[in-house]
C-alpha positions as CSV (number, residue, x, y, z in Angstrom):
1,M,19.5,-0.3,-3.8
2,P,15.9,-2.2,-4.1
3,T,12.9,0.3,-3.1
4,T,9.3,0.4,-2.9
5,Y,6.7,3.0,-2.1
6,V,5.3,2.8,1.3
7,Y,1.3,3.5,0.9
8,I,-1.3,3.7,4.1
9,Y,-4.7,3.4,3.9
10,L,-6.6,6.7,5.2
11,E,-10.5,7.2,5.0
12,E,-10.4,8.1,1.3
13,G,-8.3,5.0,0.8
14,P,-4.6,4.4,-0.1
15,V,-2.2,7.3,0.2
16,P,1.8,7.3,-0.4
17,A,3.3,7.9,2.8
18,G,7.2,7.4,1.9
19,L,9.5,5.7,0.0
20,L,11.7,3.1,1.4
21,E,15.2,2.0,0.7
22,T,16.7,-1.3,1.4
23,I,21.1,-1.0,1.8
24,G,23.5,-4.0,1.5
25,T,22.7,-7.6,2.2
26,G,23.4,-10.4,4.8
27,R,24.0,-9.0,8.2
28,E,25.1,-5.7,6.6
29,A,21.8,-4.8,5.3
30,T,19.8,-2.2,6.9
31,A,17.2,0.4,5.3
32,R,16.3,4.4,4.6
33,F,13.0,6.0,4.7
34,R,11.6,9.4,3.4
35,Y,8.0,10.7,4.1
36,G,6.5,12.4,1.1
37,R,6.1,15.8,1.6
38,R,2.3,15.8,0.4
39,Y,1.9,13.2,3.0
40,L,3.6,15.4,6.0
41,Q,1.0,18.4,4.9
42,R,-2.1,16.1,5.7
43,K,-4.0,16.6,8.8
44,D,-4.9,13.4,8.6
45,R,-1.2,11.6,8.5
46,L,0.5,9.7,11.0
47,A,3.4,8.5,12.1
48,I,4.4,4.9,10.3
49,D,6.5,4.3,13.6
50,P,6.1,6.6,16.3
51,V,9.5,5.3,17.6
52,Q,11.8,5.1,14.5
53,L,9.8,6.9,11.8
54,P,8.5,10.4,14.1
55,L,7.0,13.1,11.7
56,H,8.3,16.0,10.9
57,E,8.0,19.2,9.1
58,A,7.3,19.0,5.3
59,D,9.9,21.1,4.3
60,D,12.1,19.1,6.4
61,D,13.7,16.5,3.6
62,R,15.2,14.1,6.2
63,D,16.1,10.5,5.9
64,H,15.3,8.3,8.5
65,R,17.8,5.3,9.0
66,A,17.0,2.1,10.4
67,P,18.5,1.6,13.5
68,E,22.0,-0.6,13.7
69,G,21.2,-4.0,13.5
70,F,17.8,-3.4,12.1
71,V,17.3,-4.7,8.5
72,L,13.5,-2.7,8.6
73,F,12.0,-0.1,10.6
74,N,9.9,-1.9,13.2
75,G,6.1,-0.4,12.1
76,I,7.4,-1.8,8.4
77,R,8.5,-5.1,9.4
78,D,5.2,-5.3,11.5
79,A,3.4,-5.9,7.8
80,A,5.4,-8.5,6.6
81,P,5.1,-12.2,7.8
82,D,6.7,-14.3,10.3
83,G,7.3,-17.8,10.7
84,W,3.9,-19.6,8.7
85,G,4.2,-17.1,5.9
86,R,7.7,-17.0,5.3
87,H,7.3,-20.8,5.2
88,L,4.6,-20.2,2.4
89,M,6.4,-18.1,0.5
90,D,9.7,-20.2,0.2
91,R,7.4,-23.1,-1.3
92,A,6.3,-20.5,-3.3
93,A,9.6,-19.4,-4.7
94,G,10.8,-23.2,-5.0
95,G,14.4,-22.3,-3.5
96,L,15.0,-18.8,-4.4
97,A,16.7,-16.8,-1.8
98,L,14.3,-14.3,-0.3
99,S,15.5,-10.8,1.0
100,E,13.4,-9.2,4.1
101,L,12.2,-6.5,1.2
102,D,10.8,-9.6,-0.9
103,Y,9.2,-10.8,2.0
104,L,7.5,-7.5,2.6
105,I,6.4,-6.5,-0.9
106,A,4.9,-10.1,-1.6
107,T,2.2,-10.1,1.1
108,G,-1.0,-9.8,-0.2
109,D,-4.1,-7.6,0.9
110,A,-4.8,-9.4,3.8
111,R,-1.6,-8.3,5.4
112,V,-2.3,-6.9,9.4
113,G,-2.6,-3.2,9.7
114,A,-3.4,-0.4,7.2
115,L,0.2,0.1,5.0
116,A,0.7,-1.0,1.7
117,F,3.6,-1.2,-0.9
118,G,4.3,-0.4,-4.7
119,P,6.5,-0.1,-7.1
120,D,5.5,3.2,-8.3
121,L,3.1,6.0,-7.5
122,S,0.5,4.6,-9.2
123,G,-1.1,2.6,-6.0
124,P,-0.6,-0.7,-3.9
125,Q,0.8,-3.6,-6.3
126,R,2.0,-6.8,-5.0
127,I,5.3,-7.6,-6.5
128,V,6.4,-11.5,-6.2
129,P,10.0,-12.4,-7.1
130,W,8.9,-15.7,-8.4
131,R,6.7,-16.8,-11.1
132,E,3.2,-16.8,-10.8
133,E,0.4,-18.2,-12.8
134,E,-2.9,-16.6,-12.6
135,L,-5.6,-19.0,-11.0
136,D,-9.4,-19.0,-12.0
137,G,-12.2,-20.1,-9.9
138,E,-13.9,-20.0,-6.7
139,D,-12.4,-18.5,-3.6
140,L,-11.1,-21.6,-1.4
141,D,-13.6,-21.8,1.9
142,L,-12.6,-23.3,5.0
143,A,-12.3,-27.2,4.2
144,G,-10.1,-25.9,0.9
145,M,-8.0,-24.2,3.4
146,L,-7.6,-27.4,5.8
147,E,-6.8,-29.7,2.9
148,A,-4.0,-27.1,1.7
149,V,-2.6,-27.1,5.2
150,R,-2.5,-30.7,5.2
151,E,-0.9,-30.6,1.4
152,L,1.7,-27.9,2.6
153,D,3.4,-30.5,5.0
154,T,3.2,-33.7,2.9
155,A,3.1,-32.7,-0.4
156,D,6.4,-31.6,-2.8
157,D,4.6,-29.0,-5.0
158,L,1.2,-28.1,-3.8
159,P,-1.6,-28.9,-6.1
160,R,-2.9,-26.0,-8.4
161,K,-6.2,-25.9,-6.7
162,H,-4.8,-25.5,-3.5
163,R,-2.0,-22.7,-4.9
164,R,-4.7,-19.4,-3.8
165,F,-4.0,-20.7,-0.7
166,L,-0.6,-19.4,-0.7
167,S,-1.4,-15.7,-0.9
168,R,-4.4,-16.3,1.4
169,G,-2.2,-17.7,4.3
170,S,1.5,-16.0,3.5
171,S,-0.1,-12.6,4.7
172,L,-0.2,-12.8,8.3
173,G,2.4,-13.3,11.5
174,G,2.9,-16.5,13.6
175,A,4.4,-19.4,13.6
176,R,1.1,-21.3,13.4
177,P,-0.9,-22.7,10.2
178,K,-3.6,-19.7,9.3
179,A,-5.4,-17.8,6.9
180,T,-7.7,-15.0,6.0
181,T,-11.3,-16.0,5.4
182,K,-14.7,-14.0,5.2
183,Y,-17.9,-15.2,7.8
184,N,-21.1,-13.1,8.2
185,G,-20.0,-10.4,6.0
186,K,-16.9,-9.9,7.9
187,Q,-12.6,-10.8,8.3
188,W,-11.4,-13.6,10.4
189,I,-8.2,-15.1,10.7
190,A,-8.6,-19.1,10.5
191,K,-5.9,-20.7,12.7
192,F,-5.4,-24.9,11.8
193,A,-4.2,-27.3,13.9
194,R,-1.3,-29.5,12.7
195,P,-0.3,-33.4,13.2
196,D,2.6,-32.6,15.6
197,D,0.4,-30.4,18.4
198,R,0.7,-32.1,21.2
199,F,-3.1,-31.7,22.3
200,P,-6.1,-29.9,20.9
201,V,-4.2,-26.6,20.2
202,C,-7.0,-25.1,18.4
203,R,-10.0,-25.7,20.5
204,V,-7.5,-24.7,23.7
205,E,-7.0,-21.3,22.4
206,Y,-11.0,-21.1,21.8
207,V,-11.9,-21.6,25.4
208,T,-8.6,-19.6,26.9
209,M,-10.0,-16.3,24.6
210,K,-13.4,-17.1,26.2
211,L,-12.4,-17.7,29.7
212,A,-10.2,-14.3,29.1
213,G,-13.5,-12.5,28.2
214,Q,-15.1,-14.1,31.4
215,V,-12.4,-12.0,33.8
216,G,-13.1,-9.2,31.9
217,I,-10.2,-8.4,29.3
218,N,-11.0,-7.2,26.2
219,V,-11.4,-10.2,23.7
220,P,-12.5,-10.2,19.8
221,P,-15.3,-12.3,18.7
222,V,-14.1,-16.0,18.6
223,R,-15.3,-19.4,17.0
224,I,-14.2,-23.0,16.7
225,E,-15.6,-24.7,13.5
226,K,-15.5,-28.9,12.6
227,I,-14.3,-29.0,9.5
228,L,-13.3,-32.4,7.8
229,G,-13.2,-33.8,11.1
230,Q,-10.9,-31.5,12.7
231,D,-11.0,-28.1,14.5
232,V,-10.3,-24.4,13.0
233,Y,-10.5,-21.9,15.2
234,L,-11.1,-18.9,14.1
235,I,-10.8,-15.3,15.6
236,E,-12.2,-12.0,14.3
237,R,-9.8,-9.3,12.7
238,F,-9.7,-6.2,14.8
239,D,-7.9,-4.4,11.9
240,R,-10.8,-4.3,9.8
241,V,-13.6,-2.7,10.0
242,P,-16.4,-3.4,7.9
243,V,-17.9,-0.2,6.0
244,G,-20.4,-0.9,3.6
245,D,-19.3,-3.7,1.2
246,N,-16.0,-3.0,1.9
247,N,-13.5,-2.9,5.2
248,R,-11.5,0.1,6.5
249,R,-7.9,-1.1,7.4
250,L,-7.0,0.0,10.8
251,P,-3.5,1.0,11.4
252,F,-1.8,-1.7,13.5
253,I,1.7,-1.8,15.3
254,S,3.3,-4.4,17.7
255,G,4.9,-4.2,20.9
256,L,7.9,-4.3,19.5
257,T,7.5,-1.2,18.1
258,I,5.7,0.9,20.2
259,I,8.8,0.3,22.3
260,G,11.3,0.5,19.2
261,A,13.2,-2.5,20.8
262,H,14.6,-5.6,18.2
263,E,13.6,-8.6,18.2
264,S,15.9,-10.0,20.0
265,E,16.1,-7.8,23.0
266,S,12.1,-8.8,23.5
267,S,12.4,-11.1,26.7
268,Q,14.5,-7.7,28.4
269,Q,11.6,-5.8,27.8
270,S,8.9,-5.5,30.6
271,Y,4.9,-4.7,30.8
272,R,6.1,-1.4,33.0
273,R,7.7,-1.0,29.4
274,L,4.8,-1.1,27.1
275,A,2.6,0.9,29.9
276,E,5.7,3.9,29.7
277,Q,5.0,4.2,25.8
278,L,1.0,3.8,25.9
279,R,1.5,7.4,28.2
280,L,4.1,8.8,25.3
281,F,1.5,7.5,22.5
282,G,-1.4,6.2,23.4
283,S,-4.9,8.7,23.4
284,D,-6.4,6.7,26.7
285,P,-2.9,5.7,28.6
286,V,-4.9,5.2,32.1
287,N,-7.1,2.6,30.5
288,D,-5.1,0.3,28.4
289,A,-2.5,0.6,31.3
290,R,-5.0,-1.1,33.8
291,E,-6.5,-3.3,30.7
292,L,-2.7,-4.2,30.2
293,W,-1.5,-5.3,34.1
294,R,-5.5,-7.4,33.9
295,R,-3.7,-9.9,30.7
296,M,-0.1,-10.0,32.5
297,V,-2.3,-11.7,35.1
298,F,-3.8,-13.9,33.4
299,N,-1.2,-14.4,31.7
300,I,0.2,-15.8,34.2
301,L,-3.0,-17.6,35.6
302,C,-3.2,-19.6,32.5
303,N,0.7,-19.9,32.2
304,N,0.7,-18.3,28.6
305,N,4.5,-17.9,28.2
306,D,4.4,-17.0,24.6
307,D,3.0,-13.4,25.8
308,H,6.6,-11.4,23.5
309,L,6.1,-8.4,21.7
310,R,5.1,-9.4,18.7
311,N,2.0,-10.6,20.7
312,H,0.8,-7.2,21.9
313,G,-0.7,-4.9,19.4
314,F,-1.7,-1.2,19.4
315,L,-4.5,0.5,16.3
316,W,-4.3,4.0,15.6
317,D,-7.8,5.7,16.6
318,G,-7.4,8.9,14.9
319,K,-6.2,10.9,18.1
320,G,-3.3,8.0,19.1
321,W,-2.3,4.6,19.7
322,R,-5.0,2.4,22.1
323,L,-3.9,-1.3,23.2
324,S,-5.8,-3.8,20.7
325,P,-8.0,-6.0,22.0
326,G,-5.9,-9.6,23.2
327,Y,-5.0,-12.5,20.8
328,D,-3.0,-15.5,20.7
329,I,-3.2,-17.0,24.3
330,L,-2.7,-20.5,25.0
331,P,-2.1,-22.2,28.1
332,F,1.5,-24.1,28.0
333,P,1.5,-27.4,29.9
334,Q,4.7,-27.7,32.3
335,V,6.7,-29.9,34.5
336,A,8.6,-27.4,36.1
337,L,7.2,-25.2,39.4
338,D,8.8,-22.1,38.3
339,R,7.7,-20.3,35.5
340,D,8.2,-17.3,33.7
341,L,6.9,-15.1,31.1
342,A,8.2,-13.3,28.1
343,I,8.3,-10.5,29.1
344,S,9.0,-8.7,32.4
345,V,5.9,-8.6,34.7
346,G,7.6,-7.1,38.0
347,Q,10.6,-6.6,40.7
348,N,11.1,-10.0,40.0
349,G,11.8,-9.6,36.7
350,R,9.9,-11.7,33.9
351,R,8.6,-14.7,37.4
352,A,5.1,-15.9,36.7
353,T,3.4,-15.0,40.0
354,L,1.2,-12.8,41.2
355,H,3.7,-11.4,44.3
356,N,5.5,-10.5,41.4
357,A,2.6,-8.6,39.6
358,L,1.6,-7.1,42.1
359,S,5.4,-5.7,43.1
360,D,4.7,-2.3,40.6
361,V,1.5,-1.7,40.1
362,A,1.5,1.8,40.6
363,S,3.4,2.0,37.1
364,F,0.0,0.8,35.4
365,G,-2.1,3.5,37.9
366,L,-3.1,1.3,40.6
367,S,-3.2,1.2,44.0
368,R,-1.9,-1.8,45.9
369,D,-5.7,-2.5,47.4
370,E,-6.6,-2.5,44.1
371,A,-4.6,-4.3,42.3
372,I,-5.3,-7.3,45.3
373,R,-8.7,-6.7,44.5
374,I,-8.6,-7.3,40.8
375,A,-5.9,-9.9,41.1
376,R,-7.9,-12.0,43.7
377,A,-11.7,-11.7,41.7
378,M,-9.6,-12.8,38.1
379,Q,-7.9,-16.1,40.4
380,K,-10.9,-16.4,41.8
381,T,-13.2,-16.9,38.3
382,V,-10.0,-18.6,37.0
383,K,-9.3,-21.2,39.8
384,T,-13.3,-22.2,39.9
385,G,-14.2,-22.2,36.4
386,W,-11.3,-23.1,33.8
387,E,-12.2,-27.0,34.9
388,D,-15.9,-26.6,33.7
389,F,-15.4,-24.3,30.6
390,F,-12.7,-27.0,29.1
391,R,-15.1,-29.9,29.9
392,S,-18.1,-27.9,28.5
393,N,-16.1,-27.1,25.5
394,G,-15.3,-31.1,25.0
395,F,-12.4,-31.9,26.5
396,T,-12.1,-35.3,27.7
397,V,-10.5,-36.0,31.3
398,A,-6.8,-36.8,30.1
399,E,-6.9,-33.6,28.4
400,I,-8.3,-31.4,31.2
401,E,-5.2,-33.4,33.3
402,R,-2.3,-32.6,30.6
403,L,-3.5,-28.1,31.0
404,R,-3.8,-29.1,35.2
405,S,-0.1,-28.0,34.9
406,S,-0.9,-24.5,33.3
407,F,-3.4,-23.3,36.3
408,I,-1.2,-23.7,39.4
409,A,-1.1,-19.9,39.8
410,C,-4.4,-20.1,40.5
411,D,-3.7,-21.5,44.1
412,E,-1.3,-19.2,45.0
413,S,-1.8,-17.2,47.9
414,I,-2.6,-13.2,47.5
415,D,-1.7,-11.5,51.5
416,N,-1.8,-7.6,51.6
417,K,1.9,-7.2,52.6
418,P,4.1,-5.2,49.6
419,H,7.1,-7.5,48.3
């Protein structure tokens, strides 16, 4: 059975937390995990996965088995790449079929969160199942990364000077081209455009994140840079904290993990369920539930219907899990008047209306009157400001018209009657 030691970065550095074994292949694939006794004896220990891998006493030698249908435990799967990273790894592997464990252990140090992996107890070590050459020279800058993205889409074999991008970009989740970079001494994630984008996605996400900050949502610093005549969107990493010349890694889990849901069940979950799990595992569930409700309302106002459970994150603060700053917030223009978010909003399921958002405010610790005040204020700010916000950031009249259908919820009336 293929195995790997699972490390977690704590204050002192990487600490072995346990041993992961993968069992079977294909539809029969699953996993088993055992915490290390020394790890369980630590005062600063934390659960790798609060739902599927809860902590227990050090003298309890139990094995945790992944639930039926799970190839990996959610909290460990969060450290593996998604579509874009897997695409890069597949390119590097040259046709070699990669397992879920391969994707996990071949991911570089730039992976999200504080987990790492290694074949033994000597420390974390990236293991690739393909032949990988040593690459000399300077690290790629943003221009080099952008050129690498272009080559990846067109070249049969990625040029040698761009191959280091494979490890820089393969560590991250999400479906779009991205890589880690350093800017003013801090770690950032750079996102790149693709030739088939229907509108300037990088600049749209940048402006939307700035607009989210205007309505009181906690978002990290973001930038837009023009590189080789093309927009590159930068978002500061919130799972890294500068400490001297280094960066401390903060433990991170996704909404899938804090709920314990399978990827295929994401659309059956809800914002309410996230708020409930915060009450179980969070260190400040009152404030985080209110923030979560604000994000739901903003997603309705801009029609961000990609708000699935991997696009909700949580950071460990030493006492419990806190809602991470917002990320991957992007309007989606569409013709149909009926709109749905990716997860359930209220009593009317996933229907993306403010009335639906107001149908279950008590689950978020809000009174109806308070929720109405918040929703009205957010709606007013977005309605009166989104066009100017986009225009002042270089959008043309045609591009603004293209985006207009994303903001139809700004015209929805809000009354005081319960629905």
